[in-house]
N, C-alpha and C positions, 0 to 999 in steps of 0.2 A: 213601419207604421207610424203615423203622426200622432201627436198628443193633442189635447184640447187647445184650440186657438185662443190667443189673447187678442181681444178686439179693442181698437182705439179709434175713436171717431173725431179726433182733434184736427184732422186734416181739412175740414170744411164740411159744409152742409151734407153733400152727397158722397164724400170721400170716406172710405173705410180702410183702415190699415189692419191686416190680419197677420199675426205673428204665430208661428207654430214650429214644433220640432219634427224633423224628418231625418231619419238615419243619423241621429245624434247631433244634428246641426240645426241651428235656428234659422228659419226662413221667414222672410217678410214679403207679403204681397200687398200692394196698395190697389184698392179697387175704387175707381172713379165713376164707373157706369154699370148699368145692369148687363151690358154686353160682356164686360170683363168678369162679372160674377158668374154668368152662365158658362163662360169659357173656363173659369176656375173649376166649376162643378165637373166639367167633362175632361179635365186635365189629369185625372187620376191622382189628385191630392187627397189622400185618405184622411177622413176625420175633420176636414175643414168645414165648419158650418157658421154662417153669419147669422146673428140673431134677427128675428123677424122685424124688429123696429128699424134695424139698419137696412134691411131689404126694402122696407116701406120707404125709407128715405131715398134709396137708390132709384126705386120706381117713380117716386115723386119728382126726382131731379133728372131722370133720363128714361128713355124707352128703348127696347131692343130694336136693333137695326135689321133691315132686310139682309144685308151681307152676313151678319152674325147668324141669322136664321138659316141661311144657306149653309154656313159652316156647321151648324148644329146638325143639319141633315146629312153630313158626312159621318156623324157618330150615331145618331138616333135614326131608325128607319123612317123614310119619308111618309109612308102611309100612317105611321103612328103620329108623326108631327101634324099631318093634315087632320087626322081624327081629333087630336088634342086642340087644334085651333078651329075646329068645326068648319073646315073648308075642303074643297076637292083638291086633288093633286094638281090640277090645272091652276086653281086659284093659289095654291101654295107657291107655285113658280112665280106668280105675279107678286106675291108678298116679298120674294127675294129682291125685287127691284124697288121696293119701298124704302124711303129714308128711315122711317120709324113705324113700328107696329103700334097698335092701340095699347093703352095701359092694361086692359084686361088680357089681351094676348101676351103681353110682356109678363104679367103675373103667372099665367098658365105655363109659359115656357120656363120661367124660373123654377116653378114647382116641379115640372117634368124633368128638367136637367138635374135638379137636386136628387130626385127619386132615382133616376137612372144611375147616377154616380153612387148613390147609397147601395142599391141592389148589386151593382157590379163589384164594388169593393167589399161589402159586408157579407154577401151571400156567395158570390162567385170568385172572390179574391183576385179580381182583375182579369179573369178569363172571359173575355168578351164573346168568344165563339160559343162557349157553353151557355152563356146568358142568352144570346140570341136564339139558340135552339129552345131554351126553357120558355121564352116568351110565347111560343106557339103551341105549347103543350097544355091541354086542359088539366086543371088542378082540382081533384075531388074536394079538397077543403074549401075551394072557392066555387062550389056548386058546378064544377065542370067548366068553368069559364077560364079562358087563357089569360095569363098575366098581361099580354099585349092589349087585349080588349079593355082590361081594367085601367091600364096606364093611359088610355085615351081620354079619360074624363077625370074631372076633379074628385068626384065622389068615389070613382073607381080607384084612384090613387090612394085615397084615404083607406079604403078597404084593403088594398094591397100592402100599405104600410102596417096595418094591424096584423096581417098574415105574416109578413116578414119579421115583425117583432116576435111573434109566437115561434117562428122558425129559429130565430137567433137564441131564444131562451129555452128551446127544447120542448115546447108544448105539442109539436107534431112529430116527435121522434118515435 
Protein backbone atom coordinates (compact mmCIF):
# COMPACT_ATOMS: atom_id res chain seq x y z
CA UNK A 1 0.00 0.00 0.00
CA UNK A 2 1.28 3.46 -0.86
CA UNK A 3 1.77 6.30 1.55
CA UNK A 4 0.65 9.89 1.11
CA UNK A 5 2.25 11.45 -1.96
CA UNK A 6 4.63 14.36 -1.87
CA UNK A 7 3.65 16.91 -4.50
CA UNK A 8 6.14 19.23 -6.20
CA UNK A 9 4.99 21.68 -8.85
CA UNK A 10 8.40 23.11 -9.72
CA UNK A 11 8.54 21.38 -13.10
CA UNK A 12 6.47 24.07 -14.86
CA UNK A 13 2.99 25.54 -15.03
CA UNK A 14 1.17 22.31 -15.79
CA UNK A 15 3.75 19.78 -14.60
CA UNK A 16 3.18 17.90 -11.35
CA UNK A 17 5.78 15.61 -9.80
CA UNK A 18 4.24 13.01 -7.48
CA UNK A 19 6.53 11.08 -5.13
CA UNK A 20 5.13 8.23 -3.02
CA UNK A 21 6.17 5.06 -1.24
CA UNK A 22 5.11 1.70 -2.60
CA UNK A 23 6.36 -1.65 -1.31
CA UNK A 24 9.07 0.15 0.67
CA UNK A 25 10.49 1.96 -2.35
CA UNK A 26 10.16 5.59 -3.35
CA UNK A 27 8.48 6.04 -6.70
CA UNK A 28 8.23 9.24 -8.69
CA UNK A 29 5.71 10.02 -11.40
CA UNK A 30 5.85 13.21 -13.44
CA UNK A 31 2.49 14.28 -14.79
CA UNK A 32 2.46 16.79 -17.64
CA UNK A 33 -1.08 16.33 -18.95
CA UNK A 34 -4.54 15.45 -17.75
CA UNK A 35 -4.25 12.29 -19.90
CA UNK A 36 -1.35 11.15 -17.73
CA UNK A 37 -3.28 11.96 -14.55
CA UNK A 38 -6.32 9.90 -15.60
CA UNK A 39 -4.02 7.03 -16.62
CA UNK A 40 -2.35 7.26 -13.20
CA UNK A 41 -5.75 7.04 -11.51
CA UNK A 42 -6.51 3.80 -13.34
CA UNK A 43 -3.04 2.26 -12.98
CA UNK A 44 -3.75 0.75 -9.56
CA UNK A 45 -1.47 3.19 -7.72
CA UNK A 46 -3.10 3.12 -4.31
CA UNK A 47 -3.26 6.34 -2.34
CA UNK A 48 -1.95 8.73 -4.99
CA UNK A 49 -4.07 11.87 -5.03
CA UNK A 50 -3.11 15.12 -6.68
CA UNK A 51 -4.43 18.27 -4.92
CA UNK A 52 -7.36 20.04 -6.61
CA UNK A 53 -5.31 23.16 -7.42
CA UNK A 54 -2.81 21.02 -9.32
CA UNK A 55 -5.65 19.31 -11.19
CA UNK A 56 -7.01 22.75 -12.08
CA UNK A 57 -3.60 23.66 -13.48
CA UNK A 58 -3.47 20.46 -15.53
CA UNK A 59 -6.98 21.05 -16.90
CA UNK A 60 -6.08 24.66 -17.70
CA UNK A 61 -2.98 23.60 -19.61
CA UNK A 62 -4.28 20.44 -21.30
CA UNK A 63 -7.48 18.58 -22.10
CA UNK A 64 -8.14 14.87 -22.26
CA UNK A 65 -7.55 13.36 -25.69
CA UNK A 66 -9.87 11.06 -27.62
CA UNK A 67 -7.34 8.21 -27.64
CA UNK A 68 -7.05 8.42 -23.84
CA UNK A 69 -10.85 8.33 -23.58
CA UNK A 70 -10.79 5.16 -25.69
CA UNK A 71 -8.18 3.66 -23.33
CA UNK A 72 -10.30 4.63 -20.30
CA UNK A 73 -13.12 2.66 -21.97
CA UNK A 74 -11.02 -0.49 -21.61
CA UNK A 75 -11.13 -0.06 -17.82
CA UNK A 76 -14.45 1.68 -17.12
CA UNK A 77 -17.59 0.32 -18.84
CA UNK A 78 -18.49 2.23 -22.01
CA UNK A 79 -22.10 2.77 -20.96
CA UNK A 80 -20.89 4.43 -17.76
CA UNK A 81 -18.50 6.65 -19.75
CA UNK A 82 -21.29 7.64 -22.14
CA UNK A 83 -23.61 8.45 -19.24
CA UNK A 84 -20.88 10.48 -17.50
CA UNK A 85 -20.24 12.51 -20.65
CA UNK A 86 -23.96 12.86 -21.43
CA UNK A 87 -23.57 11.27 -24.86
CA UNK A 88 -24.90 8.18 -26.61
CA UNK A 89 -22.67 5.15 -27.22
CA UNK A 90 -22.48 6.20 -30.88
CA UNK A 91 -21.33 9.69 -29.94
CA UNK A 92 -18.84 8.21 -27.47
CA UNK A 93 -17.17 6.42 -30.40
CA UNK A 94 -16.97 9.76 -32.21
CA UNK A 95 -15.25 11.31 -29.20
CA UNK A 96 -12.50 8.69 -29.51
CA UNK A 97 -11.46 10.34 -32.78
CA UNK A 98 -11.28 13.82 -31.30
CA UNK A 99 -7.94 15.40 -30.65
CA UNK A 100 -9.23 16.90 -27.38
CA UNK A 101 -12.43 16.78 -25.37
CA UNK A 102 -14.03 19.88 -23.89
CA UNK A 103 -12.77 21.23 -20.58
CA UNK A 104 -16.02 20.17 -18.88
CA UNK A 105 -15.77 16.62 -20.24
CA UNK A 106 -12.14 16.53 -19.14
CA UNK A 107 -13.10 17.53 -15.59
CA UNK A 108 -15.91 14.95 -15.47
CA UNK A 109 -13.56 12.19 -16.60
CA UNK A 110 -10.85 13.16 -14.12
CA UNK A 111 -13.46 12.94 -11.36
CA UNK A 112 -14.82 9.61 -12.63
CA UNK A 113 -11.39 8.00 -13.02
CA UNK A 114 -10.39 9.10 -9.53
CA UNK A 115 -13.60 7.72 -7.98
CA UNK A 116 -13.21 4.46 -9.93
CA UNK A 117 -9.68 4.01 -8.59
CA UNK A 118 -10.72 4.95 -5.07
CA UNK A 119 -13.60 2.44 -4.97
CA UNK A 120 -11.54 -0.34 -6.54
CA UNK A 121 -8.60 0.11 -4.15
CA UNK A 122 -10.32 1.16 -0.91
CA UNK A 123 -13.46 -0.97 -1.00
CA UNK A 124 -12.59 -3.94 -3.22
CA UNK A 125 -8.81 -4.02 -2.65
CA UNK A 126 -8.06 -4.29 -6.36
CA UNK A 127 -10.65 -6.99 -7.17
CA UNK A 128 -12.11 -5.47 -10.33
CA UNK A 129 -14.48 -8.40 -11.03
CA UNK A 130 -16.23 -8.07 -7.67
CA UNK A 131 -16.40 -4.31 -8.13
CA UNK A 132 -18.03 -4.66 -11.56
CA UNK A 133 -20.71 -6.95 -10.09
CA UNK A 134 -21.30 -4.50 -7.22
CA UNK A 135 -21.88 -1.66 -9.70
CA UNK A 136 -25.15 -3.24 -10.86
CA UNK A 137 -26.57 -4.23 -7.47
CA UNK A 138 -29.22 -1.88 -5.98
CA UNK A 139 -28.02 -0.62 -2.58
CA UNK A 140 -30.70 -0.08 0.10
CA UNK A 141 -28.64 2.68 1.77
CA UNK A 142 -28.71 4.52 -1.57
CA UNK A 143 -32.52 4.26 -1.90
CA UNK A 144 -32.16 1.13 -4.01
CA UNK A 145 -30.09 2.90 -6.65
CA UNK A 146 -27.17 1.06 -8.22
CA UNK A 147 -23.68 2.50 -7.76
CA UNK A 148 -23.28 2.52 -11.56
CA UNK A 149 -26.19 4.93 -11.98
CA UNK A 150 -24.72 7.22 -9.33
CA UNK A 151 -21.27 7.13 -10.93
CA UNK A 152 -22.79 8.48 -14.13
CA UNK A 153 -23.36 12.01 -12.78
CA UNK A 154 -21.35 14.54 -10.83
CA UNK A 155 -23.90 14.77 -8.00
CA UNK A 156 -24.27 10.97 -7.99
CA UNK A 157 -20.51 10.60 -7.54
CA UNK A 158 -20.71 12.99 -4.60
CA UNK A 159 -23.45 10.86 -3.00
CA UNK A 160 -21.43 7.71 -3.68
CA UNK A 161 -18.33 9.24 -2.08
CA UNK A 162 -20.33 9.92 1.09
CA UNK A 163 -21.63 6.34 1.11
CA UNK A 164 -18.13 4.93 0.59
CA UNK A 165 -16.79 7.12 3.40
CA UNK A 166 -19.44 5.67 5.71
CA UNK A 167 -18.57 2.13 4.59
CA UNK A 168 -14.87 2.69 5.25
CA UNK A 169 -15.54 3.91 8.78
CA UNK A 170 -18.13 1.27 9.68
CA UNK A 171 -21.28 3.39 9.67
CA UNK A 172 -23.12 0.67 7.69
CA UNK A 173 -21.67 -2.36 9.45
